PDB file of N, CA, C and O in Angstrom:
ATOM      1  N   UNK A   1     128.657  70.970 109.318  1.00  0.00           N
ATOM      2  CA  UNK A   1     128.383  71.259 107.931  1.00  0.00           C
ATOM      3  C   UNK A   1     128.966  72.628 107.581  1.00  0.00           C
ATOM      4  O   UNK A   1     128.768  73.597 108.314  1.00  0.00           O
ATOM      5  N   UNK A   2     129.663  72.702 106.497  1.00  0.00           N
ATOM      6  CA  UNK A   2     130.305  73.928 106.079  1.00  0.00           C
ATOM      7  C   UNK A   2     129.413  74.674 105.085  1.00  0.00           C
ATOM      8  O   UNK A   2     128.921  74.094 104.116  1.00  0.00           O
ATOM      9  N   UNK A   3     129.215  75.964 105.341  1.00  0.00           N
ATOM     10  CA  UNK A   3     128.399  76.768 104.436  1.00  0.00           C
ATOM     11  C   UNK A   3     129.256  77.236 103.264  1.00  0.00           C
ATOM     12  O   UNK A   3     130.415  77.611 103.438  1.00  0.00           O
ATOM     13  N   UNK A   4     128.674  77.209 102.081  1.00  0.00           N
ATOM     14  CA  UNK A   4     129.405  77.721 100.933  1.00  0.00           C
ATOM     15  C   UNK A   4     129.015  79.183 100.688  1.00  0.00           C
ATOM     16  O   UNK A   4     128.077  79.704 101.292  1.00  0.00           O
ATOM     17  N   UNK A   5     129.748  79.816  99.800  1.00  0.00           N
ATOM     18  CA  UNK A   5     129.539  81.240  99.548  1.00  0.00           C
ATOM     19  C   UNK A   5     128.126  81.533  99.042  1.00  0.00           C
ATOM     20  O   UNK A   5     127.509  82.516  99.451  1.00  0.00           O
ATOM     21  N   UNK A   6     127.619  80.690  98.162  1.00  0.00           N
ATOM     22  CA  UNK A   6     126.281  80.900  97.613  1.00  0.00           C
ATOM     23  C   UNK A   6     125.234  80.907  98.723  1.00  0.00           C
ATOM     24  O   UNK A   6     124.336  81.749  98.727  1.00  0.00           O
ATOM     25  N   UNK A   7     125.346  79.982  99.650  1.00  0.00           N
ATOM     26  CA  UNK A   7     124.400  79.904 100.766  1.00  0.00           C
ATOM     27  C   UNK A   7     124.508  81.142 101.653  1.00  0.00           C
ATOM     28  O   UNK A   7     123.499  81.687 102.100  1.00  0.00           O
ATOM     29  N   UNK A   8     125.739  81.578 101.902  1.00  0.00           N
ATOM     30  CA  UNK A   8     125.932  82.760 102.745  1.00  0.00           C
ATOM     31  C   UNK A   8     125.346  84.007 102.088  1.00  0.00           C
ATOM     32  O   UNK A   8     124.734  84.835 102.763  1.00  0.00           O
ATOM     33  N   UNK A   9     125.528  84.143 100.789  1.00  0.00           N
ATOM     34  CA  UNK A   9     124.974  85.300 100.075  1.00  0.00           C
ATOM     35  C   UNK A   9     123.444  85.250 100.132  1.00  0.00           C
ATOM     36  O   UNK A   9     122.798  86.263 100.404  1.00  0.00           O
ATOM     37  N   UNK A  10     122.878  84.098  99.882  1.00  0.00           N
ATOM     38  CA  UNK A  10     121.419  83.948  99.912  1.00  0.00           C
ATOM     39  C   UNK A  10     120.871  84.247 101.303  1.00  0.00           C
ATOM     40  O   UNK A  10     119.864  84.944 101.431  1.00  0.00           O
ATOM     41  N   UNK A  11     121.512  83.736 102.332  1.00  0.00           N
ATOM     42  CA  UNK A  11     121.065  83.989 103.703  1.00  0.00           C
ATOM     43  C   UNK A  11     121.163  85.471 104.053  1.00  0.00           C
ATOM     44  O   UNK A  11     120.280  86.017 104.714  1.00  0.00           O
ATOM     45  N   UNK A  12     122.229  86.114 103.610  1.00  0.00           N
ATOM     46  CA  UNK A  12     122.411  87.529 103.892  1.00  0.00           C
ATOM     47  C   UNK A  12     121.344  88.358 103.176  1.00  0.00           C
ATOM     48  O   UNK A  12     120.779  89.282 103.762  1.00  0.00           O
ATOM     49  N   UNK A  13     121.065  88.032 101.912  1.00  0.00           N
ATOM     50  CA  UNK A  13     120.010  88.742 101.190  1.00  0.00           C
ATOM     51  C   UNK A  13     118.657  88.569 101.866  1.00  0.00           C
ATOM     52  O   UNK A  13     117.879  89.519 101.954  1.00  0.00           O
ATOM     53  N   UNK A  14     118.378  87.378 102.337  1.00  0.00           N
ATOM     54  CA  UNK A  14     117.120  87.126 103.044  1.00  0.00           C
ATOM     55  C   UNK A  14     117.038  87.981 104.300  1.00  0.00           C
ATOM     56  O   UNK A  14     115.996  88.569 104.587  1.00  0.00           O
ATOM     57  N   UNK A  15     118.130  88.052 105.045  1.00  0.00           N
ATOM     58  CA  UNK A  15     118.159  88.875 106.257  1.00  0.00           C
ATOM     59  C   UNK A  15     117.970  90.349 105.952  1.00  0.00           C
ATOM     60  O   UNK A  15     117.216  91.038 106.638  1.00  0.00           O
ATOM     61  N   UNK A  16     118.654  90.835 104.923  1.00  0.00           N
ATOM     62  CA  UNK A  16     118.527  92.245 104.541  1.00  0.00           C
ATOM     63  C   UNK A  16     117.094  92.550 104.117  1.00  0.00           C
ATOM     64  O   UNK A  16     116.538  93.579 104.500  1.00  0.00           O
ATOM     65  N   UNK A  17     116.503  91.671 103.337  1.00  0.00           N
ATOM     66  CA  UNK A  17     115.124  91.893 102.899  1.00  0.00           C
ATOM     67  C   UNK A  17     114.172  91.957 104.088  1.00  0.00           C
ATOM     68  O   UNK A  17     113.238  92.759 104.094  1.00  0.00           O
ATOM     69  N   UNK A  18     114.401  91.127 105.082  1.00  0.00           N
ATOM     70  CA  UNK A  18     113.583  91.170 106.294  1.00  0.00           C
ATOM     71  C   UNK A  18     113.753  92.479 107.042  1.00  0.00           C
ATOM     72  O   UNK A  18     112.786  93.036 107.561  1.00  0.00           O
ATOM     73  N   UNK A  19     114.986  92.969 107.096  1.00  0.00           N
ATOM     74  CA  UNK A  19     115.244  94.239 107.765  1.00  0.00           C
ATOM     75  C   UNK A  19     114.548  95.385 107.030  1.00  0.00           C
ATOM     76  O   UNK A  19     114.017  96.297 107.664  1.00  0.00           O
ATOM     77  N   UNK A  20     114.549  95.343 105.708  1.00  0.00           N
ATOM     78  CA  UNK A  20     113.871  96.387 104.941  1.00  0.00           C
ATOM     79  C   UNK A  20     112.382  96.423 105.266  1.00  0.00           C
ATOM     80  O   UNK A  20     111.794  97.498 105.379  1.00  0.00           O
ATOM     81  N   UNK A  21     111.777  95.255 105.417  1.00  0.00           N
ATOM     82  CA  UNK A  21     110.362  95.185 105.787  1.00  0.00           C
ATOM     83  C   UNK A  21     110.156  95.813 107.158  1.00  0.00           C
ATOM     84  O   UNK A  21     109.233  96.605 107.351  1.00  0.00           O
ATOM     85  N   UNK A  22     111.019  95.459 108.114  1.00  0.00           N
ATOM     86  CA  UNK A  22     110.877  95.995 109.460  1.00  0.00           C
ATOM     87  C   UNK A  22     111.088  97.513 109.506  1.00  0.00           C
ATOM     88  O   UNK A  22     110.370  98.221 110.211  1.00  0.00           O
ATOM     89  N   UNK A  23     112.070  98.005 108.758  1.00  0.00           N
ATOM     90  CA  UNK A  23     112.261  99.461 108.711  1.00  0.00           C
ATOM     91  C   UNK A  23     111.012 100.146 108.171  1.00  0.00           C
ATOM     92  O   UNK A  23     110.589 101.171 108.705  1.00  0.00           O
ATOM     93  N   UNK A  24     110.424  99.593 107.125  1.00  0.00           N
ATOM     94  CA  UNK A  24     109.195 100.167 106.572  1.00  0.00           C
ATOM     95  C   UNK A  24     108.078 100.209 107.591  1.00  0.00           C
ATOM     96  O   UNK A  24     107.345 101.195 107.675  1.00  0.00           O
ATOM     97  N   UNK A  25     107.942  99.146 108.366  1.00  0.00           N
ATOM     98  CA  UNK A  25     106.907  99.101 109.407  1.00  0.00           C
ATOM     99  C   UNK A  25     107.165 100.145 110.486  1.00  0.00           C
ATOM    100  O   UNK A  25     106.249 100.839 110.926  1.00  0.00           O
ATOM    101  N   UNK A  26     108.436 100.248 110.913  1.00  0.00           N
ATOM    102  CA  UNK A  26     108.774 101.198 111.982  1.00  0.00           C
ATOM    103  C   UNK A  26     108.586 102.637 111.510  1.00  0.00           C
ATOM    104  O   UNK A  26     108.077 103.473 112.257  1.00  0.00           O
ATOM    105  N   UNK A  27     108.994 102.930 110.276  1.00  0.00           N
ATOM    106  CA  UNK A  27     108.860 104.288 109.750  1.00  0.00           C
ATOM    107  C   UNK A  27     107.392 104.706 109.739  1.00  0.00           C
ATOM    108  O   UNK A  27     107.058 105.829 110.117  1.00  0.00           O
ATOM    109  N   UNK A  28     106.539 103.820 109.312  1.00  0.00           N
ATOM    110  CA  UNK A  28     105.109 104.128 109.223  1.00  0.00           C
ATOM    111  C   UNK A  28     104.466 104.311 110.599  1.00  0.00           C
ATOM    112  O   UNK A  28     103.454 105.001 110.718  1.00  0.00           O
ATOM    113  N   UNK A  29     105.041 103.702 111.633  1.00  0.00           N
ATOM    114  CA  UNK A  29     104.407 103.710 112.942  1.00  0.00           C
ATOM    115  C   UNK A  29     104.927 104.779 113.896  1.00  0.00           C
ATOM    116  O   UNK A  29     104.311 105.030 114.932  1.00  0.00           O
ATOM    117  N   UNK A  30     106.046 105.409 113.566  1.00  0.00           N
ATOM    118  CA  UNK A  30     106.586 106.386 114.503  1.00  0.00           C
ATOM    119  C   UNK A  30     106.058 107.786 114.227  1.00  0.00           C
ATOM    120  O   UNK A  30     105.863 108.172 113.075  1.00  0.00           O
ATOM    121  N   UNK A  31     105.829 108.541 115.294  1.00  0.00           N
ATOM    122  CA  UNK A  31     105.387 109.924 115.158  1.00  0.00           C
ATOM    123  C   UNK A  31     106.548 110.890 115.346  1.00  0.00           C
ATOM    124  O   UNK A  31     106.436 112.063 114.992  1.00  0.00           O
ATOM    125  N   UNK A  32     107.658 110.415 115.898  1.00  0.00           N
ATOM    126  CA  UNK A  32     108.815 111.262 116.149  1.00  0.00           C
ATOM    127  C   UNK A  32     109.552 111.503 114.842  1.00  0.00           C
ATOM    128  O   UNK A  32     110.085 110.570 114.242  1.00  0.00           O
ATOM    129  N   UNK A  33     109.583 112.762 114.399  1.00  0.00           N
ATOM    130  CA  UNK A  33     110.163 113.056 113.086  1.00  0.00           C
ATOM    131  C   UNK A  33     111.662 112.790 113.035  1.00  0.00           C
ATOM    132  O   UNK A  33     112.176 112.380 111.994  1.00  0.00           O
ATOM    133  N   UNK A  34     112.377 113.015 114.142  1.00  0.00           N
ATOM    134  CA  UNK A  34     113.816 112.720 114.158  1.00  0.00           C
ATOM    135  C   UNK A  34     114.067 111.221 114.031  1.00  0.00           C
ATOM    136  O   UNK A  34     114.944 110.790 113.283  1.00  0.00           O
ATOM    137  N   UNK A  35     113.297 110.442 114.761  1.00  0.00           N
ATOM    138  CA  UNK A  35     113.428 108.990 114.683  1.00  0.00           C
ATOM    139  C   UNK A  35     113.047 108.502 113.287  1.00  0.00           C
ATOM    140  O   UNK A  35     113.706 107.629 112.722  1.00  0.00           O
ATOM    141  N   UNK A  36     111.979 109.073 112.739  1.00  0.00           N
ATOM    142  CA  UNK A  36     111.533 108.682 111.397  1.00  0.00           C
ATOM    143  C   UNK A  36     112.645 108.936 110.380  1.00  0.00           C
ATOM    144  O   UNK A  36     112.905 108.094 109.521  1.00  0.00           O
ATOM    145  N   UNK A  37     113.303 110.096 110.475  1.00  0.00           N
ATOM    146  CA  UNK A  37     114.385 110.428 109.552  1.00  0.00           C
ATOM    147  C   UNK A  37     115.569 109.472 109.724  1.00  0.00           C
ATOM    148  O   UNK A  37     116.165 109.034 108.740  1.00  0.00           O
ATOM    149  N   UNK A  38     115.904 109.153 110.964  1.00  0.00           N
ATOM    150  CA  UNK A  38     117.002 108.221 111.229  1.00  0.00           C
ATOM    151  C   UNK A  38     116.693 106.838 110.664  1.00  0.00           C
ATOM    152  O   UNK A  38     117.560 106.201 110.067  1.00  0.00           O
ATOM    153  N   UNK A  39     115.472 106.381 110.850  1.00  0.00           N
ATOM    154  CA  UNK A  39     115.073 105.080 110.314  1.00  0.00           C
ATOM    155  C   UNK A  39     115.128 105.070 108.789  1.00  0.00           C
ATOM    156  O   UNK A  39     115.511 104.068 108.185  1.00  0.00           O
ATOM    157  N   UNK A  40     114.748 106.178 108.172  1.00  0.00           N
ATOM    158  CA  UNK A  40     114.823 106.276 106.707  1.00  0.00           C
ATOM    159  C   UNK A  40     116.272 106.196 106.237  1.00  0.00           C
ATOM    160  O   UNK A  40     116.561 105.574 105.215  1.00  0.00           O
ATOM    161  N   UNK A  41     117.182 106.824 106.980  1.00  0.00           N
ATOM    162  CA  UNK A  41     118.604 106.753 106.630  1.00  0.00           C
ATOM    163  C   UNK A  41     119.114 105.320 106.751  1.00  0.00           C
ATOM    164  O   UNK A  41     119.851 104.842 105.890  1.00  0.00           O
ATOM    165  N   UNK A  42     118.714 104.638 107.829  1.00  0.00           N
ATOM    166  CA  UNK A  42     119.103 103.234 107.999  1.00  0.00           C
ATOM    167  C   UNK A  42     118.533 102.380 106.869  1.00  0.00           C
ATOM    168  O   UNK A  42     119.221 101.516 106.325  1.00  0.00           O
ATOM    169  N   UNK A  43     117.268 102.630 106.523  1.00  0.00           N
ATOM    170  CA  UNK A  43     116.636 101.868 105.441  1.00  0.00           C
ATOM    171  C   UNK A  43     117.362 102.093 104.118  1.00  0.00           C
ATOM    172  O   UNK A  43     117.596 101.151 103.361  1.00  0.00           O
ATOM    173  N   UNK A  44     117.715 103.342 103.849  1.00  0.00           N
ATOM    174  CA  UNK A  44     118.417 103.651 102.602  1.00  0.00           C
ATOM    175  C   UNK A  44     119.774 102.950 102.534  1.00  0.00           C
ATOM    176  O   UNK A  44     120.156 102.428 101.487  1.00  0.00           O
ATOM    177  N   UNK A  45     120.497 102.942 103.650  1.00  0.00           N
ATOM    178  CA  UNK A  45     121.794 102.247 103.692  1.00  0.00           C
ATOM    179  C   UNK A  45     121.591 100.745 103.503  1.00  0.00           C
ATOM    180  O   UNK A  45     122.378 100.084 102.825  1.00  0.00           O
ATOM    181  N   UNK A  46     120.541 100.221 104.099  1.00  0.00           N
ATOM    182  CA  UNK A  46     120.220  98.797 103.977  1.00  0.00           C
ATOM    183  C   UNK A  46     119.869  98.468 102.524  1.00  0.00           C
ATOM    184  O   UNK A  46     120.288  97.433 102.007  1.00  0.00           O
ATOM    185  N   UNK A  47     119.104  99.340 101.864  1.00  0.00           N
ATOM    186  CA  UNK A  47     118.758  99.126 100.461  1.00  0.00           C
ATOM    187  C   UNK A  47     120.010  99.140  99.588  1.00  0.00           C
ATOM    188  O   UNK A  47     120.127  98.348  98.653  1.00  0.00           O
ATOM    189  N   UNK A  48     120.936 100.029  99.890  1.00  0.00           N
ATOM    190  CA  UNK A  48     122.170 100.097  99.117  1.00  0.00           C
ATOM    191  C   UNK A  48     122.971  98.803  99.283  1.00  0.00           C
ATOM    192  O   UNK A  48     123.514  98.282  98.309  1.00  0.00           O
ATOM    193  N   UNK A  49     123.045  98.288 100.498  1.00  0.00           N
ATOM    194  CA  UNK A  49     123.739  97.022 100.739  1.00  0.00           C
ATOM    195  C   UNK A  49     123.066  95.882  99.985  1.00  0.00           C
ATOM    196  O   UNK A  49     123.733  95.020  99.412  1.00  0.00           O
ATOM    197  N   UNK A  50     121.740  95.891  99.994  1.00  0.00           N
ATOM    198  CA  UNK A  50     120.991  94.844  99.298  1.00  0.00           C
ATOM    199  C   UNK A  50     121.290  94.892  97.809  1.00  0.00           C
ATOM    200  O   UNK A  50     121.493  93.850  97.186  1.00  0.00           O
ATOM    201  N   UNK A  51     121.320  96.090  97.229  1.00  0.00           N
ATOM    202  CA  UNK A  51     121.592  96.222  95.794  1.00  0.00           C
ATOM    203  C   UNK A  51     123.000  95.741  95.452  1.00  0.00           C
ATOM    204  O   UNK A  51     123.197  95.059  94.447  1.00  0.00           O
ATOM    205  N   UNK A  52     123.972  96.094  96.282  1.00  0.00           N
ATOM    206  CA  UNK A  52     125.356  95.672  96.034  1.00  0.00           C
ATOM    207  C   UNK A  52     125.489  94.153  96.115  1.00  0.00           C
ATOM    208  O   UNK A  52     126.139  93.533  95.273  1.00  0.00           O
ATOM    209  N   UNK A  53     124.876  93.565  97.126  1.00  0.00           N
ATOM    210  CA  UNK A  53     124.949  92.116  97.280  1.00  0.00           C
ATOM    211  C   UNK A  53     124.189  91.408  96.154  1.00  0.00           C
ATOM    212  O   UNK A  53     124.611  90.353  95.680  1.00  0.00           O
ATOM    213  N   UNK A  54     123.073  91.992  95.734  1.00  0.00           N
ATOM    214  CA  UNK A  54     122.311  91.435  94.618  1.00  0.00           C
ATOM    215  C   UNK A  54     123.163  91.412  93.354  1.00  0.00           C
ATOM    216  O   UNK A  54     123.152  90.426  92.616  1.00  0.00           O
ATOM    217  N   UNK A  55     123.903  92.495  93.098  1.00  0.00           N
ATOM    218  CA  UNK A  55     124.772  92.552  91.913  1.00  0.00           C
ATOM    219  C   UNK A  55     125.830  91.455  91.972  1.00  0.00           C
ATOM    220  O   UNK A  55     126.112  90.806  90.964  1.00  0.00           O
ATOM    221  N   UNK A  56     126.411  91.248  93.139  1.00  0.00           N
ATOM    222  CA  UNK A  56     127.409  90.188  93.307  1.00  0.00           C
ATOM    223  C   UNK A  56     126.772  88.826  93.029  1.00  0.00           C
ATOM    224  O   UNK A  56     127.348  87.992  92.330  1.00  0.00           O
ATOM    225  N   UNK A  57     125.581  88.612  93.583  1.00  0.00           N
ATOM    226  CA  UNK A  57     124.890  87.336  93.389  1.00  0.00           C
ATOM    227  C   UNK A  57     124.589  87.099  91.912  1.00  0.00           C
ATOM    228  O   UNK A  57     124.716  85.976  91.423  1.00  0.00           O
ATOM    229  N   UNK A  58     124.190  88.154  91.202  1.00  0.00           N
ATOM    230  CA  UNK A  58     123.929  88.022  89.761  1.00  0.00           C
ATOM    231  C   UNK A  58     125.209  87.710  88.990  1.00  0.00           C
ATOM    232  O   UNK A  58     125.220  86.840  88.119  1.00  0.00           O
ATOM    233  N   UNK A  59     126.293  88.427  89.317  1.00  0.00           N
ATOM    234  CA  UNK A  59     127.564  88.218  88.622  1.00  0.00           C
ATOM    235  C   UNK A  59     128.074  86.795  88.791  1.00  0.00           C
ATOM    236  O   UNK A  59     128.670  86.238  87.869  1.00  0.00           O
ATOM    237  N   UNK A  60     127.848  86.208  89.946  1.00  0.00           N
ATOM    238  CA  UNK A  60     128.342  84.868  90.230  1.00  0.00           C
ATOM    239  C   UNK A  60     127.304  83.793  89.896  1.00  0.00           C
ATOM    240  O   UNK A  60     127.522  82.610  90.158  1.00  0.00           O
ATOM    241  N   UNK A  61     126.185  84.208  89.322  1.00  0.00           N
ATOM    242  CA  UNK A  61     125.076  83.309  88.961  1.00  0.00           C
ATOM    243  C   UNK A  61     124.502  82.588  90.170  1.00  0.00           C
ATOM    244  O   UNK A  61     123.997  81.471  90.056  1.00  0.00           O
ATOM    245  N   UNK A  62     124.584  83.234  91.337  1.00  0.00           N
ATOM    246  CA  UNK A  62     123.946  82.686  92.536  1.00  0.00           C
ATOM    247  C   UNK A  62     122.452  82.973  92.523  1.00  0.00           C
ATOM    248  O   UNK A  62     121.665  82.288  93.177  1.00  0.00           O
ATOM    249  N   UNK A  63     122.084  83.985  91.776  1.00  0.00           N
ATOM    250  CA  UNK A  63     120.687  84.386  91.705  1.00  0.00           C
ATOM    251  C   UNK A  63     120.336  84.634  90.248  1.00  0.00           C
ATOM    252  O   UNK A  63     121.030  85.373  89.550  1.00  0.00           O
ATOM    253  N   UNK A  64     119.273  84.021  89.801  1.00  0.00           N
ATOM    254  CA  UNK A  64     118.791  84.230  88.440  1.00  0.00           C
ATOM    255  C   UNK A  64     117.371  84.779  88.577  1.00  0.00           C
ATOM    256  O   UNK A  64     116.475  84.084  89.054  1.00  0.00           O
ATOM    257  N   UNK A  65     117.172  86.032  88.156  1.00  0.00           N
ATOM    258  CA  UNK A  65     115.844  86.629  88.317  1.00  0.00           C
ATOM    259  C   UNK A  65     114.816  85.987  87.399  1.00  0.00           C
ATOM    260  O   UNK A  65     115.156  85.325  86.418  1.00  0.00           O
ATOM    261  N   UNK A  66     113.581  86.194  87.736  1.00  0.00           N
ATOM    262  CA  UNK A  66     112.486  85.704  86.896  1.00  0.00           C
ATOM    263  C   UNK A  66     112.524  86.440  85.560  1.00  0.00           C
ATOM    264  O   UNK A  66     113.146  87.495  85.435  1.00  0.00           O
ATOM    265  N   UNK A  67     111.861  85.876  84.584  1.00  0.00           N
ATOM    266  CA  UNK A  67     111.788  86.511  83.265  1.00  0.00           C
ATOM    267  C   UNK A  67     111.098  87.870  83.391  1.00  0.00           C
ATOM    268  O   UNK A  67     110.233  88.065  84.245  1.00  0.00           O
ATOM    269  N   UNK A  68     111.493  88.792  82.536  1.00  0.00           N
ATOM    270  CA  UNK A  68     110.894  90.132  82.556  1.00  0.00           C
ATOM    271  C   UNK A  68     109.426  90.035  82.147  1.00  0.00           C
ATOM    272  O   UNK A  68     109.043  89.209  81.319  1.00  0.00           O
ATOM    273  N   UNK A  69     108.629  90.893  82.746  1.00  0.00           N
ATOM    274  CA  UNK A  69     107.207  90.933  82.438  1.00  0.00           C
ATOM    275  C   UNK A  69     106.992  91.445  81.025  1.00  0.00           C
ATOM    276  O   UNK A  69     107.719  92.311  80.540  1.00  0.00           O
ATOM    277  N   UNK A  70     105.991  90.897  80.386  1.00  0.00           N
ATOM    278  CA  UNK A  70     105.632  91.383  79.055  1.00  0.00           C
ATOM    279  C   UNK A  70     104.875  92.700  79.205  1.00  0.00           C
ATOM    280  O   UNK A  70     104.403  93.028  80.293  1.00  0.00           O
ATOM    281  N   UNK A  71     104.762  93.445  78.122  1.00  0.00           N
ATOM    282  CA  UNK A  71     104.008  94.702  78.165  1.00  0.00           C
ATOM    283  C   UNK A  71     102.555  94.432  78.531  1.00  0.00           C
ATOM    284  O   UNK A  71     101.931  95.236  79.222  1.00  0.00           O
ATOM    285  N   UNK A  72     102.018  93.320  78.080  1.00  0.00           N
ATOM    286  CA  UNK A  72     100.635  92.953  78.403  1.00  0.00           C
ATOM    287  C   UNK A  72     100.482  92.738  79.907  1.00  0.00           C
ATOM    288  O   UNK A  72      99.501  93.190  80.498  1.00  0.00           O
ATOM    289  N   UNK A  73     101.436  92.055  80.530  1.00  0.00           N
ATOM    290  CA  UNK A  73     101.383  91.836  81.981  1.00  0.00           C
ATOM    291  C   UNK A  73     101.508  93.157  82.740  1.00  0.00           C
ATOM    292  O   UNK A  73     100.811  93.383  83.729  1.00  0.00           O
ATOM    293  N   UNK A  74     102.394  94.016  82.272  1.00  0.00           N
ATOM    294  CA  UNK A  74     102.571  95.326  82.914  1.00  0.00           C
ATOM    295  C   UNK A  74     101.276  96.136  82.820  1.00  0.00           C
ATOM    296  O   UNK A  74     100.832  96.726  83.805  1.00  0.00           O
ATOM    297  N   UNK A  75     100.680  96.159  81.635  1.00  0.00           N
ATOM    298  CA  UNK A  75      99.432  96.893  81.437  1.00  0.00           C
ATOM    299  C   UNK A  75      98.318  96.344  82.314  1.00  0.00           C
ATOM    300  O   UNK A  75      97.505  97.103  82.842  1.00  0.00           O
ATOM    301  N   UNK A  76      98.279  95.026  82.469  1.00  0.00           N
ATOM    302  CA  UNK A  76      97.253  94.400  83.313  1.00  0.00           C
ATOM    303  C   UNK A  76      97.390  94.867  84.767  1.00  0.00           C
ATOM    304  O   UNK A  76      96.402  95.239  85.399  1.00  0.00           O
ATOM    305  N   UNK A  77      98.607  94.846  85.286  1.00  0.00           N
ATOM    306  CA  UNK A  77      98.830  95.264  86.675  1.00  0.00           C
ATOM    307  C   UNK A  77      98.516  96.749  86.837  1.00  0.00           C
ATOM    308  O   UNK A  77      97.884  97.148  87.815  1.00  0.00           O
ATOM    309  N   UNK A  78      98.950  97.555  85.894  1.00  0.00           N
ATOM    310  CA  UNK A  78      98.626  98.989  85.942  1.00  0.00           C
ATOM    311  C   UNK A  78      97.115  99.187  85.972  1.00  0.00           C
ATOM    312  O   UNK A  78      96.600 100.033  86.703  1.00  0.00           O
ATOM    313  N   UNK A  79      96.421  98.397  85.170  1.00  0.00           N
ATOM    314  CA  UNK A  79      94.978  98.481  85.130  1.00  0.00           C
ATOM    315  C   UNK A  79      94.331  98.145  86.455  1.00  0.00           C
ATOM    316  O   UNK A  79      93.323  98.745  86.827  1.00  0.00           O
ATOM    317  N   UNK A  80      94.900  97.191  87.171  1.00  0.00           N
ATOM    318  CA  UNK A  80      94.365  96.837  88.485  1.00  0.00           C
ATOM    319  C   UNK A  80      94.441  97.996  89.459  1.00  0.00           C
ATOM    320  O   UNK A  80      93.550  98.183  90.289  1.00  0.00           O
ATOM    321  N   UNK A  81      95.514  98.777  89.354  1.00  0.00           N
ATOM    322  CA  UNK A  81      95.691  99.879  90.293  1.00  0.00           C
ATOM    323  C   UNK A  81      94.926 101.133  89.885  1.00  0.00           C
ATOM    324  O   UNK A  81      94.739 102.036  90.700  1.00  0.00           O
ATOM    325  N   UNK A  82      94.494 101.196  88.661  1.00  0.00           N
ATOM    326  CA  UNK A  82      93.731 102.369  88.225  1.00  0.00           C
ATOM    327  C   UNK A  82      92.231 102.099  88.170  1.00  0.00           C
ATOM    328  O   UNK A  82      91.436 103.007  87.927  1.00  0.00           O
ATOM    329  N   UNK A  83      91.853 100.847  88.398  1.00  0.00           N
ATOM    330  CA  UNK A  83      90.428 100.520  88.422  1.00  0.00           C
ATOM    331  C   UNK A  83      90.014 100.236  89.863  1.00  0.00           C
ATOM    332  O   UNK A  83      90.830 100.329  90.780  1.00  0.00           O
ATOM    333  N   UNK A  84      88.790  99.903  90.050  1.00  0.00           N
ATOM    334  CA  UNK A  84      88.293  99.637  91.401  1.00  0.00           C
ATOM    335  C   UNK A  84      88.358  98.159  91.765  1.00  0.00           C
ATOM    336  O   UNK A  84      87.705  97.734  92.718  1.00  0.00           O
ATOM    337  N   UNK A  85      89.133  97.366  91.025  1.00  0.00           N
ATOM    338  CA  UNK A  85      89.240  95.924  91.280  1.00  0.00           C
ATOM    339  C   UNK A  85      89.882  95.680  92.643  1.00  0.00           C
ATOM    340  O   UNK A  85      89.443  94.803  93.386  1.00  0.00           O
ATOM    341  N   UNK A  86      90.925  96.458  92.979  1.00  0.00           N
ATOM    342  CA  UNK A  86      91.600  96.282  94.274  1.00  0.00           C
ATOM    343  C   UNK A  86      90.794  96.992  95.277  1.00  0.00           C
ATOM    344  O   UNK A  86      91.144  97.001  96.457  1.00  0.00           O
TER     345      UNK A  86
END
């Protein structure tokens, strides 16, 4: 089975997103400040790659984001974080 470009972009974005999660976990768990800084640099480079690939996916209509949140939805979420609900 031959993979098409859309599938490859989607798979790559999924992989990058997983790496971002792992970098976040590692950064939070390390006590070594040099290692923590290096991991942050790797995470930042990974985020930049994710943003670039996301832009390509949007331009080629491989990815269509969800509709933007309404102001009411935004206010509701903000309210959750400023109240004791969470």
